[in-house]
C-alpha positions as CSV (number, residue, x, y, z in Angstrom):
1,M,16.8,4.1,-13.0
2,S,15.6,1.5,-10.5
3,H,13.4,4.0,-8.6
4,N,11.4,4.6,-11.8
5,I,10.3,8.1,-10.6
6,N,9.4,10.3,-13.5
7,F,12.1,12.9,-14.3
8,N,10.8,16.0,-16.2
9,N,12.0,19.6,-16.5
10,N,15.1,18.8,-14.5
11,S,13.2,17.6,-11.4
12,Y,11.7,14.3,-10.1
13,S,8.0,14.0,-9.9
14,F,7.6,13.3,-6.2
15,F,7.1,15.2,-3.0
16,S,6.9,14.3,0.7
17,V,6.3,16.1,3.9
18,K,9.2,16.5,6.3
19,E,11.0,13.3,5.3
20,R,12.8,12.4,2.1
21,A,11.8,9.0,0.6
22,W,12.3,7.1,-2.6
23,H,16.2,7.4,-2.9
24,G,16.2,10.9,-1.4
25,L,14.7,12.3,-4.6
26,G,11.9,14.8,-5.2
27,K,10.8,17.8,-3.2
28,I,10.5,17.9,0.6
29,V,8.1,20.4,2.2
30,D,7.7,21.4,5.8
31,Q,4.0,21.9,5.9
32,Y,1.1,19.7,4.6
33,P,0.1,21.2,1.3
34,T,-3.3,21.8,-0.2
35,S,-4.3,19.5,-3.1
36,A,-3.4,22.2,-5.6
37,E,0.0,22.7,-4.0
38,A,0.6,18.9,-3.8
39,I,-0.1,18.5,-7.5
40,R,2.5,21.2,-8.3
41,Y,5.1,19.9,-5.8
42,A,4.8,16.3,-7.2
43,G,5.0,17.4,-10.8
44,L,1.6,16.1,-11.5
45,D,0.3,19.3,-13.1
46,Y,-0.1,17.8,-16.5
47,T,-3.1,16.6,-18.5
48,V,-3.6,13.5,-20.6
49,E,-5.6,13.2,-23.8
50,K,-6.8,10.4,-26.1
51,W,-5.4,10.8,-29.6
52,P,-6.2,8.7,-32.7
53,M,-3.7,6.2,-33.9
54,Y,-2.5,5.6,-37.5
55,A,-0.5,2.9,-39.2
56,Y,2.0,3.8,-41.9
57,D,4.3,2.1,-44.4
58,P,7.9,3.1,-43.6
59,N,8.8,2.2,-47.2
60,A,6.1,4.3,-48.8
61,V,7.0,7.4,-50.8
62,T,3.9,9.3,-49.9
63,M,2.3,9.3,-46.4
64,D,-1.3,8.1,-46.5
65,E,-1.8,6.5,-43.1
66,P,-4.9,4.4,-42.4
67,R,-6.4,5.0,-39.0
68,V,-6.2,2.2,-36.4
69,P,-9.9,1.3,-35.6
70,N,-11.1,1.2,-32.0
71,Q,-7.7,2.1,-30.5
72,L,-6.5,5.4,-29.1
73,A,-3.2,6.5,-27.6
74,T,-3.1,8.3,-24.3
75,I,-0.8,11.3,-24.6
76,R,0.8,13.4,-21.9
77,T,0.2,16.8,-23.5
78,D,3.1,18.7,-22.0
79,T,5.8,16.3,-23.2
80,R,3.7,14.6,-26.0
81,Q,4.8,11.2,-24.8
82,V,2.7,8.2,-25.5
83,L,1.6,6.7,-22.1
84,G,-0.4,3.8,-23.4
85,V,-3.0,2.4,-25.8
86,V,-6.6,2.2,-24.8
87,G,-10.1,1.5,-26.2
88,K,-12.6,4.1,-27.1
89,E,-14.6,3.4,-23.9
90,Y,-11.6,4.2,-21.7
91,E,-12.1,7.3,-19.5
92,I,-9.1,9.3,-18.5
93,V,-9.0,10.3,-14.8
94,Q,-6.9,13.4,-14.8
95,N,-4.4,13.9,-12.0
96,V,-6.4,16.8,-10.5
97,D,-9.4,14.5,-10.4
98,A,-7.5,11.9,-8.4
99,F,-6.8,14.5,-5.8
100,R,-10.4,15.8,-6.0
101,F,-11.5,12.2,-5.2
102,F,-9.6,12.4,-1.9
103,D,-10.8,16.0,-1.2
104,E,-14.4,14.9,-1.6
105,I,-14.0,12.0,1.0
106,V,-13.8,14.4,4.0
107,G,-15.3,17.5,2.4
108,G,-12.0,19.1,1.5
109,G,-10.6,21.9,3.7
110,D,-8.2,20.8,6.5
111,G,-9.7,17.3,6.8
112,I,-7.2,15.4,4.8
113,L,-3.4,15.9,4.8
114,Y,-1.5,15.1,1.7
115,E,1.8,13.5,2.7
116,T,3.3,12.0,-0.5
117,A,2.5,12.0,-4.2
118,G,4.4,11.2,-7.4
119,A,4.5,9.8,-10.9
120,L,6.3,6.8,-12.2
121,G,7.8,6.0,-15.7
122,N,6.8,8.7,-18.1
123,G,3.9,9.8,-16.0
124,E,1.7,6.8,-16.8
125,R,1.2,5.9,-13.2
126,I,0.6,8.2,-10.2
127,F,0.2,7.6,-6.5
128,I,-1.0,9.6,-3.5
129,T,-0.9,9.0,0.2
130,A,-3.0,11.2,2.5
131,K,-3.5,11.2,6.3
132,L,-7.0,11.2,7.7
133,P,-8.0,13.0,10.9
134,G,-7.8,11.2,14.2
135,Y,-6.0,8.1,15.4
136,I,-6.5,4.4,16.2
137,R,-5.5,4.2,19.9
138,V,-4.1,1.1,21.5
139,G,-3.7,1.2,25.2
140,N,-2.8,4.6,26.6
141,D,-0.1,5.8,24.2
142,D,0.3,3.5,21.3
143,F,-1.2,5.4,18.3
144,I,-1.8,4.3,14.7
145,E,-2.3,7.0,12.1
146,K,-5.0,6.5,9.5
147,Y,-4.0,6.8,5.9
148,L,-5.6,6.5,2.4
149,F,-3.5,5.4,-0.5
150,L,-4.6,5.9,-4.1
151,T,-3.0,4.8,-7.4
152,T,-4.2,5.2,-10.9
153,S,-2.7,4.9,-14.4
154,H,-3.0,6.5,-17.8
155,D,-1.7,3.5,-19.8
156,G,-4.8,1.4,-19.9
157,F,-3.6,-1.2,-17.4
158,G,-5.4,-1.6,-14.0
159,S,-8.2,0.2,-12.2
160,I,-8.1,3.2,-10.0
161,T,-7.3,1.6,-6.6
162,A,-7.9,3.3,-3.2
163,A,-7.2,1.7,0.1
164,F,-7.3,2.4,3.8
165,T,-3.8,1.9,5.2
166,P,-3.2,2.4,9.0
167,I,0.4,3.0,10.1
168,R,1.7,2.5,13.7
169,I,3.5,5.7,14.6
170,V,6.2,4.4,17.0
171,C,7.8,2.2,14.3
172,N,6.3,3.5,11.1
173,N,4.7,0.0,10.7
174,T,2.0,-0.5,8.1
175,L,-0.9,-2.6,9.4
176,N,-3.0,-3.0,6.2
177,A,-5.0,-6.2,7.0
178,A,-8.4,-7.2,5.8
179,M,-11.0,-7.7,8.5
180,S,-14.0,-9.9,8.1
181,N,-15.8,-8.8,4.9
182,H,-13.9,-5.5,4.7
183,T,-10.8,-5.5,2.6
184,G,-10.2,-1.8,3.1
185,A,-9.6,-1.3,-0.6
186,I,-11.8,-0.5,-3.6
187,K,-11.2,-0.5,-7.3
188,I,-12.9,1.7,-9.8
189,R,-13.1,1.1,-13.6
190,H,-11.8,3.8,-15.9
191,T,-15.1,3.6,-17.6
192,A,-16.9,4.9,-14.5
193,S,-18.4,8.4,-14.6
194,A,-17.3,11.2,-12.3
195,N,-20.6,10.9,-10.4
196,E,-19.9,7.1,-9.9
197,R,-16.4,7.9,-8.7
198,L,-17.8,10.4,-6.2
199,K,-20.2,7.8,-4.8
200,V,-17.3,5.4,-4.4
201,A,-15.3,8.0,-2.6
202,H,-17.9,8.3,0.1
203,K,-18.2,4.5,0.2
204,L,-14.4,4.3,0.8
205,M,-14.7,6.8,3.7
206,G,-17.4,4.6,5.2
207,I,-15.2,1.5,4.9
208,S,-12.3,3.4,6.4
209,N,-14.3,4.5,9.4
210,Q,-15.6,0.9,9.9
211,M,-12.0,-0.5,9.5
212,A,-10.6,2.1,12.0
213,D,-13.2,1.4,14.6
214,G,-12.9,-2.4,14.1
215,M,-9.1,-2.3,14.3
216,E,-9.1,-0.2,17.4
217,G,-11.3,-2.8,19.1
218,V,-9.3,-5.8,17.8
219,F,-5.9,-4.4,18.6
220,N,-6.9,-3.3,22.1
221,S,-8.2,-6.8,22.8
222,W,-5.0,-8.3,21.5
223,S,-2.9,-6.1,23.7
224,K,-4.5,-7.9,26.7
225,V,-4.0,-11.4,25.3
226,R,-0.8,-13.1,26.5
227,I,1.2,-15.4,24.3
228,S,4.1,-17.4,25.4
229,D,7.5,-17.2,23.6
230,K,6.9,-20.8,22.4
231,N,3.6,-20.0,20.8
232,L,4.9,-16.8,19.4
233,K,7.7,-18.6,17.6
234,K,5.1,-21.1,16.2
235,L,2.8,-18.3,15.1
236,I,5.7,-16.7,13.3
237,Q,6.7,-20.0,11.6
238,V,3.2,-20.5,10.3
239,A,2.7,-16.9,9.2
240,M,6.0,-16.8,7.3
241,V,5.6,-20.0,5.2
242,P,6.1,-19.2,1.5
243,N,4.2,-22.3,0.1
244,K,2.1,-25.4,1.0
245,E,5.2,-27.7,0.9
246,T,6.9,-25.7,3.6
247,L,3.7,-25.7,5.7
248,N,3.3,-29.5,5.3
249,N,6.9,-30.1,6.3
250,L,6.5,-27.7,9.3
251,L,3.3,-29.4,10.5
252,A,4.9,-32.9,10.0
253,G,7.9,-31.9,12.1
254,K,10.3,-32.4,9.1
255,T,12.6,-29.6,10.2
256,D,15.5,-30.9,8.2
257,E,13.5,-30.2,5.0
258,L,12.9,-26.6,5.8
259,S,15.1,-24.2,3.8
260,S,17.8,-22.2,5.4
261,V,16.3,-19.0,3.9
262,Y,13.0,-19.7,5.6
263,N,14.6,-20.6,8.9
264,N,16.8,-17.5,8.9
265,M,13.8,-15.3,8.1
266,V,11.8,-16.8,11.0
267,E,14.7,-16.2,13.4
268,K,15.0,-12.6,12.3
269,V,11.3,-12.0,12.9
270,F,11.5,-13.7,16.3
271,E,14.6,-11.6,17.2
272,Y,12.7,-8.5,16.2
273,A,9.8,-9.5,18.4
274,M,12.0,-10.1,21.4
275,S,14.5,-7.2,21.0
276,S,13.0,-4.2,19.2
277,E,12.2,-1.3,21.5
278,T,8.8,-0.9,19.9
279,Q,8.1,-4.5,20.9
280,Q,8.7,-3.8,24.6
281,L,5.8,-1.5,25.2
282,T,2.9,-2.4,27.5
283,T,0.7,-3.1,24.4
284,T,3.3,-5.3,22.6
285,A,5.5,-7.1,25.2
286,G,4.4,-10.7,25.4
287,T,1.0,-9.9,23.8
288,L,-0.8,-11.0,20.7
289,F,-0.7,-7.4,19.4
290,G,3.0,-7.6,19.7
291,A,3.0,-10.9,17.8
292,Y,1.2,-9.4,14.9
293,N,3.5,-6.3,14.9
294,A,6.5,-8.6,14.9
295,V,5.6,-10.0,11.5
296,T,4.6,-6.7,9.9
297,G,7.4,-4.8,11.6
298,Y,10.0,-7.2,10.2
299,F,9.0,-6.3,6.6
300,Q,8.8,-2.6,7.4
301,N,12.0,-2.2,9.5
302,V,14.3,-5.2,9.1
303,R,14.1,-6.9,5.8
304,N,16.4,-5.6,3.0
305,Y,14.9,-4.7,-0.4
306,R,16.4,-4.0,-3.8
307,D,15.2,-0.4,-3.6
308,S,12.4,1.8,-2.2
309,E,10.0,0.9,-4.9
310,A,10.4,-2.8,-4.2
311,K,9.7,-2.2,-0.5
312,F,6.6,-0.1,-1.4
313,K,5.2,-2.8,-3.7
314,S,5.8,-5.6,-1.1
315,I,4.1,-3.7,1.6
316,T,1.1,-2.5,-0.4
317,E,0.4,-5.5,-2.6
318,G,3.2,-8.2,-2.4
319,T,4.8,-10.6,0.1
320,A,4.8,-8.3,3.1
321,K,1.1,-7.7,2.8
322,L,0.4,-11.5,2.3
323,R,2.5,-12.5,5.3
324,G,1.0,-9.7,7.4
325,Q,-2.5,-10.9,6.5
326,A,-1.5,-14.5,7.5
327,A,-0.3,-13.2,10.8
328,F,-3.5,-11.3,11.3
329,D,-5.7,-14.3,10.6
330,L,-3.6,-16.5,13.0
331,C,-3.9,-13.9,15.7
332,V,-7.7,-13.8,15.2
333,G,-7.7,-17.6,15.8
334,F,-5.4,-17.4,18.8
335,A,-7.5,-14.7,20.4
336,F,-10.6,-16.9,20.0
337,N,-8.9,-19.9,21.6
338,P,-5.6,-19.0,23.3
339,T,-4.7,-22.5,24.5
340,D,-1.3,-24.2,24.8
341,N,-2.5,-26.7,22.1
342,L,-3.1,-24.0,19.5
343,L,-0.5,-23.7,16.7
344,M,1.0,-26.9,18.0
345,F,2.9,-29.3,15.7
346,N,5.4,-32.0,16.1
């Protein structure tokens, strides 16, 4: 089951608003649900407990199991499935608490809109995406919605991770770049108390507001910076390099040593930049904002992935995010010094 969505009680643990995603599985709803409704729609209305672990001799006639010291199993109580093995200091963050984390960010009520949520595997990992009020506006009518993404686990691996993730509406394009000292993401240890998590929730909201304001200023500035087709192609070439060897060959003009896979990918990004309808708007046509969207938009709207989960991982933490960040950093440099000599190589 390549999608890895949890299947329990004859249904998939996933919901989305208005549009089906993740292989067309799960529940689709017409209206944004409350957090209580979202938990139920996504099949996340289960709890997790820490149970002691015991060792046993399979050849023994009588069962006299010694307890495993300092180790506990996390158990999904409705199915009694083992989700992971943790230490005694590990604090379970129940699914309802993950939603409460988001509710607290904007004071609950109608402030935050839950758009997707679900569980993976046996329910050991959950994820939530929620839309914040307001927009990032570029030009007159190019809008970017503000999202928060949260993932946490019950298996003892990884922290609770929450991130600010803006998405350009016209092409459903994720623009999750780090700006200056703001990464837009925070991690919380499973040993943190509920009060500590609440403080971090408000910190994330502060970061999100700063990121949104900063991005609006940057993107509007970029929409007024012109970039020639020649420099656009060069920016794409540098942003898409997979390793240092490719970059060195590119800068040295050793085009015959560049792989066909890399060259084909660059051409597809450039083609997207020049032909996509979303790249022909006033804010994107021939502009630096369009150059940045060309790279990020390729990964969102052109590149083929093994499945929806692979695409999701690439955009949130993998290759797509790395290449998008590289494009963002190059655009920052170009905006600072938009000369014909910038990004030049033999």
